[in-house]
C-alpha positions in Angstrom: 107.2 83.3 122.6 107.3 86.7 124.4 108.1 90.0 122.8 111.5 90.1 124.6 112.4 86.6 123.2 111.4 87.7 119.7 113.5 90.8 119.9 116.5 88.7 121.0 116.1 86.2 118.2 118.6 86.2 115.4 117.6 88.1 112.4 114.9 90.2 114.1 116.5 93.5 113.6 117.3 92.6 110.0 113.6 91.9 109.4 112.7 95.2 111.0 115.1 97.0 108.7 113.8 95.2 105.7 110.3 96.3 106.5 111.1 99.9 107.6 113.2 101.0 104.6 110.6 100.3 101.8 107.8 101.6 104.0 109.8 104.8 104.7 110.3 105.3 101.0 106.7 104.7 100.1 105.5 107.0 103.0 107.9 109.8 101.9 106.7 109.7 98.3 103.1 109.6 99.3 103.5 112.5 101.6 105.4 114.6 99.1 102.7 114.1 96.6 100.0 114.9 99.1 101.7 118.1 100.3 103.0 119.4 97.0 101.7 117.5 94.0 101.0 120.7 92.0 104.5 122.0 92.5 106.1 118.6 91.7 104.2 118.2 88.4 104.9 121.9 87.5 108.6 121.3 88.2 108.7 124.0 90.8 111.1 122.4 93.3 111.8 125.6 95.1 108.1 125.6 96.1 108.4 122.0 97.2 111.5 122.9 99.2 109.7 125.9 100.8 106.6 123.9 101.7 108.4 120.8 103.2 112.0 121.4 104.1 113.0 125.1 104.6 113.2 126.8 107.9 113.6 123.7 110.0 110.5 121.9 108.5 112.8 119.1 107.4 113.2 117.9 110.9 109.4 117.4 111.3 109.1 116.0 107.8 111.8 113.3 108.2 111.4 112.7 111.9 107.7 111.8 111.7 108.3 109.4 108.8 111.3 107.8 110.5 109.3 107.2 113.7 106.2 105.9 111.9 108.3 103.6 109.8 110.2 102.2 112.7 107.1 101.7 114.8 105.3 100.0 112.0 108.3 97.8 111.1 108.7 96.8 114.8 105.0 95.9 115.0 105.0 93.8 111.9 108.3 92.1 112.8 107.0 91.1 116.2 103.8 90.0 114.8 105.4 87.8 112.1 108.4 86.4 114.1 107.8 82.8 115.3 
């Protein structure tokens, strides 16, 4: 089965979504802890905001995670679809 046939198969995009959402949440939590774990545990969410989301940083923060999650989910769904 070719990649185009797999993409056209029923339920393919549902499987991509089922893979992408949990991976996106996990990736977001991991990256927040990696970038700002001290501020998170100290309860200083203004510092977390300044480090990750203020002044347009949110576009890069969310955009990268959405792109990585979609690409990973697409790869796994293509690999697992029969």
